[in-house]
C-alpha positions in Angstrom: 82.0 166.0 108.0 85.1 163.9 108.8 86.8 162.5 105.7 86.6 158.7 106.0 89.5 156.3 105.7 88.3 152.8 104.7 90.3 149.6 104.4 89.1 146.6 102.5 91.1 143.6 103.6 91.0 140.3 101.7 93.0 137.2 102.4 94.4 135.8 99.1 93.1 132.3 98.0 92.1 131.8 101.6 91.1 128.1 101.9 94.0 127.0 99.6 96.4 129.3 101.5 95.5 127.8 104.8 96.1 124.3 103.4 99.5 125.4 102.1 100.3 127.0 105.4 99.4 123.8 107.4 100.9 121.4 104.9 104.4 122.6 103.9 104.6 119.9 101.2 101.7 121.7 99.3 103.6 125.0 99.1 104.3 126.1 95.5 102.0 123.5 94.1 98.5 123.7 92.7 96.0 123.1 95.6 92.3 122.7 94.8 89.8 122.8 97.8 86.4 121.2 97.6 86.8 117.5 97.1 88.2 114.9 94.7 88.6 115.4 90.9 85.9 112.8 90.3 83.3 114.2 92.7 80.1 116.0 91.7 80.8 119.2 93.7 82.5 122.5 92.8 85.8 124.1 93.6 85.7 126.1 96.8 89.1 127.7 96.4 92.2 127.3 94.1 95.7 128.4 94.9 97.4 130.8 92.5 99.5 127.9 91.2 96.2 126.1 90.2 94.8 129.2 88.7 97.5 129.2 86.1 95.8 126.1 84.7 92.5 127.9 84.4 91.0 126.5 87.7 88.8 128.9 89.6 86.2 128.8 92.4 82.7 127.5 91.5 84.1 125.4 88.7 83.0 121.7 88.7 85.6 119.5 90.3 85.5 117.2 87.3 86.5 120.0 85.0 89.2 121.2 87.4 90.6 117.6 87.4 90.8 117.7 83.6 92.5 121.1 83.5 94.9 120.3 86.3 95.4 116.5 86.7 98.5 117.1 88.8 96.6 119.2 91.3 96.4 118.4 95.0 92.7 118.0 95.7 91.6 118.3 99.3 88.1 118.2 100.8 88.7 121.2 103.1 88.9 121.8 106.8 86.2 124.1 108.1 87.6 124.2 111.6 91.0 125.3 110.4 89.5 128.0 108.2 87.3 129.3 111.0 90.2 129.4 113.4 92.4 131.3 110.9 89.5 133.7 110.2 89.1 134.4 113.9 92.8 135.1 114.4 92.8 137.6 111.5 89.6 139.3 112.6 91.1 139.7 116.1 94.0 141.6 114.5 91.5 143.8 112.7 89.7 144.6 115.9 92.9 145.8 117.5 93.1 148.6 114.9 89.4 149.7 115.0 86.1 148.7 116.6 84.4 149.3 113.2 85.0 146.0 111.5 82.4 144.6 109.1 83.2 141.0 108.1 81.8 140.1 104.7 82.9 136.5 104.8 85.5 134.4 106.6 88.3 135.9 104.5 87.4 139.6 104.0 86.2 142.6 105.9 85.8 146.4 105.8 87.6 148.5 108.4 86.8 152.1 109.1 90.0 153.5 110.6 89.0 157.1 110.4 89.1 157.6 114.2 92.0 155.3 115.0 94.5 155.4 112.2 96.5 158.1 114.0 97.4 155.6 116.6 99.2 153.5 114.0 100.9 156.2 112.0 98.1 157.1 109.7 95.8 155.1 107.3 98.5 153.8 105.0 100.8 152.8 107.7 97.9 151.1 109.5 97.2 149.0 106.3 100.8 148.0 105.9 101.1 147.1 109.5 98.0 144.9 109.2 99.6 143.1 106.2 102.7 142.4 108.3 100.9 141.3 111.4 98.7 138.8 109.5 101.7 137.3 107.7 103.8 137.1 110.8 101.1 136.0 113.3 98.7 133.9 111.2 100.9 132.9 108.3 98.6 134.2 105.6 98.9 136.9 102.9 96.5 139.9 103.0 95.6 142.2 100.1 94.4 145.7 101.1 92.6 148.6 99.4 92.6 152.0 101.0 90.0 154.6 100.0 87.6 157.2 101.2 84.6 154.8 100.6 83.8 151.1 100.6 83.2 150.9 96.9 86.7 152.1 95.9 88.4 150.2 98.8 86.9 147.0 97.6 87.9 147.5 94.0 91.4 148.5 95.0 92.0 145.4 97.1 91.4 143.2 94.2 93.6 145.0 91.6 97.0 143.7 92.5 96.5 140.3 94.1 98.2 138.5 95.6 99.9 140.5 98.3 98.6 143.8 96.9 98.2 147.2 98.6 96.4 149.9 96.4 95.7 153.4 97.7 93.0 155.5 96.0 93.9 159.2 96.4 91.2 161.2 98.1 89.4 163.2 95.4 90.7 160.8 92.8 88.0 158.2 93.0 86.4 158.7 89.6 89.9 158.9 87.9 90.9 155.6 89.6 87.8 153.8 88.4 87.6 155.3 84.9 90.0 152.9 83.0 88.7 149.7 84.7 86.5 147.1 83.1 82.7 147.5 83.7 82.5 144.1 85.5 84.6 145.5 88.4 81.8 147.8 89.4 79.3 146.8 92.0 75.9 146.3 90.4 77.2 145.5 87.0 76.6 141.8 86.5 76.9 139.9 83.2 73.4 140.9 82.0 73.9 144.6 82.8 77.4 144.5 81.3 76.1 143.2 78.0 73.4 145.9 77.9 76.0 148.6 78.5 78.4 147.2 75.9 75.5 147.2 73.4 75.3 150.9 74.1 79.0 151.3 73.3 80.4 151.4 76.8 83.5 149.4 77.6 85.0 151.0 80.8 83.7 152.4 84.0 84.7 155.9 82.7 82.3 155.4 79.7 79.5 154.6 82.1 80.3 157.7 84.3 80.1 160.0 81.3 77.0 158.4 79.7 73.7 160.3 79.1 71.7 159.8 82.4 68.4 159.9 80.5 69.6 156.9 78.3 70.6 154.9 81.4 67.3 155.6 83.1 65.4 154.6 80.0 67.3 151.3 79.6 67.9 150.4 83.3 65.5 152.5 85.3 66.6 153.6 88.8 69.5 151.1 88.7 71.0 153.1 85.8 71.3 156.1 88.0 72.7 154.1 90.9 75.5 152.5 88.9 76.4 155.8 87.2 76.9 157.4 90.7 79.2 154.5 91.6 81.1 154.8 88.3 81.8 158.4 89.4 83.3 157.1 92.7 80.3 158.3 94.8 79.5 155.9 97.6 78.8 158.2 100.6 75.8 156.5 102.2 77.2 153.1 103.0 79.0 153.1 106.3 81.1 150.3 107.8 78.8 148.4 110.1 80.7 147.5 113.3 77.9 145.2 114.6 77.2 142.4 112.2 73.6 141.3 112.0 72.6 138.1 113.8 72.2 135.4 111.2 68.7 134.1 110.6 69.9 130.5 110.2 73.1 128.4 110.3 73.4 125.3 108.1 75.7 122.8 106.4 75.2 120.6 103.5 77.1 117.8 101.7 76.9 116.6 98.1 77.7 112.9 97.6 80.0 111.7 94.9 77.3 109.2 93.9 73.6 109.2 94.7 73.0 106.9 97.7 70.2 105.0 99.4 72.6 103.8 102.2 70.9 104.9 105.4 74.1 104.4 107.4 76.0 106.7 105.1 73.3 109.3 105.2 73.2 109.2 109.0 76.9 109.3 109.4 77.0 112.4 107.1 74.2 113.9 109.2 76.2 113.6 112.3 79.2 115.4 110.7 76.9 118.2 109.5 75.1 118.5 112.8 78.5 118.8 114.6 79.4 121.7 112.2 76.1 123.5 112.8 76.4 123.1 116.6 80.0 124.4 116.6 79.0 127.5 114.6 76.0 128.1 116.9 78.2 128.0 120.0 80.8 130.2 118.3 78.2 132.9 117.9 76.5 132.2 121.3 73.3 131.2 119.6 70.7 128.4 119.9 68.2 127.2 117.3 64.5 126.6 117.8 63.9 124.8 114.5 65.9 122.0 112.8 65.4 121.5 109.1 66.5 118.6 107.0 67.2 119.1 103.3 67.3 116.3 100.8 68.0 116.6 97.1 67.0 113.5 95.3 67.4 112.3 91.7 67.0 113.8 89.3 66.8 117.4 90.8 64.0 117.5 93.4 64.6 119.2 96.7 62.6 118.1 99.8 62.6 119.6 103.3 61.3 118.5 106.6 61.5 120.5 109.8 60.8 120.3 113.5 60.5 123.0 116.1 61.9 122.0 119.5 60.4 122.8 122.8 63.7 124.4 123.9 66.3 125.9 121.6 69.6 124.1 121.4 73.2 124.4 120.3 74.0 120.8 121.1 75.5 118.6 118.4 73.6 115.4 119.5 70.3 117.2 119.9 70.6 118.6 116.4 71.7 115.2 115.0 68.9 113.2 116.8 66.3 115.6 115.4 67.7 115.6 111.9 68.1 111.8 112.0 64.4 111.4 113.0 63.4 113.7 110.1 65.5 111.6 107.7 63.9 108.3 108.9 60.5 109.9 108.5 61.3 110.9 104.9 62.7 107.5 104.0 59.6 105.8 105.6 57.3 108.0 103.6 59.1 107.1 100.4 58.9 103.4 101.3 55.2 103.6 102.0 54.6 105.4 98.7 56.5 102.8 96.8 59.2 105.3 95.7 62.9 104.9 95.4 64.6 108.2 95.7 68.5 108.1 95.8 69.9 111.1 97.7 72.6 113.3 96.1 72.6 116.1 98.8 71.8 116.2 102.5 71.7 119.3 104.6 71.0 120.4 108.2 70.0 123.9 109.2 69.1 125.5 112.6 66.8 128.5 112.4 64.7 130.5 114.8 67.9 131.6 116.4 68.1 133.2 119.9 71.0 134.5 121.9 72.4 133.3 125.2 73.7 130.0 126.6 71.8 127.0 127.7 71.9 127.0 131.5 70.0 123.9 132.6 71.5 122.3 135.7 74.1 119.4 135.8 73.4 117.6 132.5 73.3 120.8 130.5 76.5 122.2 132.1 78.3 118.9 131.5 77.3 118.7 127.9 78.3 122.4 127.4 81.8 121.6 128.8 82.1 118.6 126.6 81.1 120.6 123.5 83.6 123.3 124.4 86.4 120.8 124.8 85.6 119.1 121.5 85.4 122.5 119.7 88.8 123.4 121.0 90.4 120.1 119.9 88.8 120.3 116.4 89.8 124.0 116.0 93.4 123.0 116.5 93.6 119.5 114.9 90.8 119.5 112.4 87.3 118.0 112.1 88.4 114.4 112.1 90.4 114.7 115.3 87.4 113.4 117.4 84.5 111.1 116.9 81.5 110.4 119.0 81.8 106.7 119.6 78.2 106.1 120.6 76.8 107.6 117.4 79.3 105.8 115.2 78.5 102.5 116.9 74.8 103.1 116.4 75.4 103.8 112.7 77.6 100.7 112.4 74.9 98.6 114.0 72.4 99.9 111.6 74.6 99.1 108.6 75.1 95.5 109.9 71.4 95.1 110.6 70.4 96.3 107.1 72.8 93.6 105.6 71.2 90.7 107.5 69.0 88.4 105.3 65.3 88.7 106.1 
């Protein structure tokens, strides 16, 4: 069996780094992506400068604002992040066809069969770091190992700008001194249980009594002990990512709202994001789902299956808007007042292929492609659909007229 060479490549503080790349005035300063310091949402990413104040991803924005009041808070730019990710993934694909993206900012690469073209696995990894920095302007951390488990752990050890090599045959020794939480499958609950049994490191877990682990954790105990010994032979890099089952976007409002114009305006933005991602993956959706989270914590959904699948922004928006109006009307008829704190749009029942209906379909496809290109280069706010905005404005004025 050929000995594998696996790279795990992870872009450092990805969203925040893109913001610093695109805004030179942000460089060297604490950047926090996700929204304003008084908003209800959570931090999507924090630059390393912000992390020195204790800010981290998934932290409530309000808490981040208290920890780092001098931070630069930005809402985020999905189009810029997707464009940066695409550019980096293209550089990965030059090195090997076996690229398994895990998210926008990280991927596994199996370079077993191609590393010789780039001077060997280590040189291939260092060449990738250089290419990503020079061509995309971002910093990449890389782990090199004989399996996915060790490569993933390695890439995270010396961030930012790290490159850690796990010697072949030295997987168990590499893992042994590390904290339990670094091992796949050891979450907070499992970590507490293992610590109660006297284990503190991955090496402790590797040398534990298998019968004890099985008694306390069942089959999972055997699985994580194998990983603690550096054994991860069955999981190969998947070069063909699975087709997603659904594509969606959601937005949490700073304050609960009953403003229909605001809700519809937000739906339009979300629908444009869903449409752009569908077209990026050459997919269309049969079913459009509207998600509403209303005070205090109730989540409601409505969905509609279309006669023909679509990847068009306006078709998605019109369907979602209709579902929203139905939901608001049902509340009104029932005598309920349900302020909305989150709204979401999802396309599911996805199928491949492009929509090929004559004339109108082709014209809309060209328009969507042109808008995608402009937004990818200049950001989500670079273009607006005037007709939809005017309709929303008219609705706002109409709602304000005395009756």
